[in-house]
N, C-alpha and C positions, 0 to 999 in steps of 0.2 A: 877326025877329031871329035865329031858328035858321037860316034859309036863309043869312043873311049870315055867320054863324059857320061854317057848313059850307063856304061859298065861301072864306072866309079860311083855313080848315084845308086845303082843297085847294091853295090858292095856296102856303101854307107848306110842304106836302109837296113840291110842285113845286120850290120854291126850294131846299129841303133837298137834293133829288135833283140839281139843277143844281150846288149847292155841292159835293156829294160828287164829282160828275164833274169839276169844275174842280180840286178838290184832287188827284185822281188824275192829271189831266193835268199839273199843276204838278210832282208827284212824278216823273213820267216825264221832264219837261224838266230837272229837277235832276239826274237820273241821267244823261241825255244830256250835260249840261254837264260833269259829272265825268269822263265817258268822253272827251269832247273835250279837257279839260284834261290828262288823262293822256297822250293821244295827242300833244298839242302838246309836252309835256315830253319824251316819248320822241324826237320828231323833233328837238327842240332839242339833246338830248344826242347824237343821231346826227350832226347837222350839226357840232357842236363836235368830235366825234371825227374826222370826215372832214376838217375844216379843219386840225386838228392833224397828221393824217397827211400832208396836202398840204404843209403848212409844213415838216414834217420831210423830206419827199422833196425839196422845193426846196432846203433847206439842204444836204442830202447831195449833191445834184446840183451845187450851187455849189462845195462843198468839193472834189468830184471834179474839176470843171473847173479849179479853182485848182491842184490837185495836178498835173494833166496839163500845164498851162501852165508851171508852175515847173520841171518836168522837161525841158522842151524848150529 
């Protein structure tokens, strides 16, 4: 009976150790996920800013072209 209890205690310690390792791994994954989400948000903001700049440039170019054509 005592041998069985000792064996179960060893198994419990092993499983607790594995559980702790998995919890740490999951914490790292959550941290990585947050970092990736922040990077994605920054990239989306950057793309939006660049898209607006391109749109503004195209509008200004079109207006300039119209102005030149109207003068001729």
